[in-house]
N, C-alpha and C positions, 0 to 999 in steps of 0.2 A: 661379800656382795655389796655391803654398805660402806666400804672403805672410803668411798667418795665423800660421804658426809663428814667423816673424820678429817679428810684432806681439806675440804672446804672450810671447816671450822678452824683448823690449824692455820690456814691461809689468812684468816682474820685475827690470828693470835688470840683466840678465845679458848678457854678451858670448857670442859663438859658442864660444869656448874653454870657458867655464864650462858651457854647455849640453851641449857634446860630452862633457865629463867626466861629467856626470850620466848620459849615455847610454852611457858606456864606449866612446867612439869618438874619432876624430881630428876636429880642427876643420875640416879640409878636407872630410872626409866629410860632416859636418853642414852645412857651407856649401852643398854641392851639393844638399842637400834644400831649403834655403831658396830657392835660385835655380831649382830645378826641373830641374837638370841630371841628377839621379838621382831615381827614384821612391823613396818612403819604404816600406821593408819593413813588413809588418803588425806585427811585434813592436815596432818602433821607433815606429810610429804609435800603438799602444796605450800605450806608455810615455810618449810626449809628451802624450797625452790625460790620462792619469792624473796626470802631473807638474803639468800646467797646470789640473787639475780642470775639464776640459771634456769634450766628446765627440768621437769620431772624425768624425762627420758635420760638425761645425763646422770642424774642421781641413781637411777635404776640400772645404769650400764647398758641401756639400749643404744645409745649413741655416745661417741667420744667428743661430740661438739657441745661445749658448755654455753654457747651463745643463747642468751635469753631472747625469746621470740619478739618481745616488745622493743628490743634494741635494734632490730632489723629495720 
């Protein structure tokens, strides 16, 4: 379900440790979001969307449109 956050991270040529640092968390905690072992809390979900300049619906798989609403 959360393969999009992995894809978005890899598109920026970042590893999990770097992404976790952006979110002020451990690499292990971030990894569990990518694998779906842990649900992503709302505040982290929003931070991910803002960092990747996309929308929450895209990350959650509700839409295939990654356009960030502020870019419209």
